[in-house]
C-alpha positions as CSV (number, residue, x, y, z in Angstrom):
1,M,-20.3,17.8,-8.1
2,K,-22.6,15.4,-6.3
3,I,-25.7,16.8,-4.6
4,Q,-27.3,14.4,-2.2
5,I,-30.8,14.8,-0.9
6,L,-31.2,12.8,2.3
7,G,-34.8,11.8,3.0
8,T,-37.5,9.2,2.7
9,G,-39.2,10.8,-0.4
10,C,-41.7,13.0,1.3
11,A,-43.0,16.2,-0.3
12,K,-40.4,18.3,1.5
13,C,-37.7,16.0,0.1
14,M,-39.0,16.4,-3.4
15,K,-39.2,20.2,-3.1
16,L,-35.5,20.3,-1.8
17,T,-34.5,18.1,-4.8
18,E,-36.3,20.5,-7.2
19,N,-34.7,23.6,-5.6
20,A,-31.2,22.0,-5.6
21,E,-31.5,21.1,-9.3
22,K,-32.7,24.6,-10.2
23,A,-29.8,26.2,-8.2
24,A,-27.2,24.0,-9.8
25,K,-28.5,24.7,-13.3
26,E,-28.7,28.4,-12.7
27,K,-25.2,28.4,-11.3
28,G,-24.0,26.4,-14.4
29,V,-22.2,23.7,-12.4
30,D,-21.7,20.1,-13.6
31,F,-23.7,18.1,-11.1
32,Q,-25.5,14.9,-10.4
33,I,-28.3,14.5,-7.9
34,E,-28.5,11.4,-5.7
35,K,-31.5,10.7,-3.6
36,V,-30.5,8.9,-0.4
37,T,-33.6,7.2,1.0
38,D,-32.1,4.3,3.0
39,I,-32.4,5.3,6.7
40,N,-29.2,3.6,7.6
41,R,-27.3,5.5,4.9
42,I,-28.9,8.7,6.1
43,M,-27.8,8.0,9.6
44,D,-24.3,7.3,8.4
45,F,-24.2,11.0,7.5
46,G,-25.0,11.8,11.1
47,V,-28.4,13.1,10.1
48,M,-31.4,12.5,12.3
49,I,-33.9,15.0,10.7
50,T,-34.9,15.1,7.1
51,P,-34.9,16.5,4.5
52,S,-31.2,17.2,4.5
53,L,-28.8,18.4,1.8
54,A,-25.2,17.2,1.3
55,I,-22.7,18.4,-1.3
56,D,-19.9,16.0,-2.2
57,G,-20.6,14.0,0.9
58,E,-20.6,16.9,3.3
59,V,-23.9,17.8,5.1
60,K,-24.8,21.4,4.5
61,S,-28.4,21.6,5.7
62,V,-30.5,19.5,8.1
63,G,-34.3,19.5,8.6
64,K,-35.3,22.3,6.2
65,V,-36.2,23.0,2.6
66,L,-33.6,25.5,1.4
67,S,-34.6,27.8,-1.5
68,A,-32.7,27.7,-4.8
69,E,-31.1,31.0,-3.8
70,E,-29.9,29.6,-0.5
71,I,-28.5,26.5,-2.2
72,K,-26.7,28.6,-4.8
73,K,-24.6,30.1,-1.9
74,L,-23.6,26.6,-0.8
75,L,-22.5,25.6,-4.2
């Protein structure tokens, strides 16, 4: 499973990354996290507000920091 964090590296992006990693570990899934910081790549996802979360290339959340519990439900 590929978990992608779309954002420029701000504090909210880092927190979303941390929560996503925690959720995936607690759920026991095989995953890799990719940080997408290039604005053109972020826009290719159709995202205009960061931080955003994509799982296997599909955007699941835009413009908010989901908790680990919320992310678990998306996995």
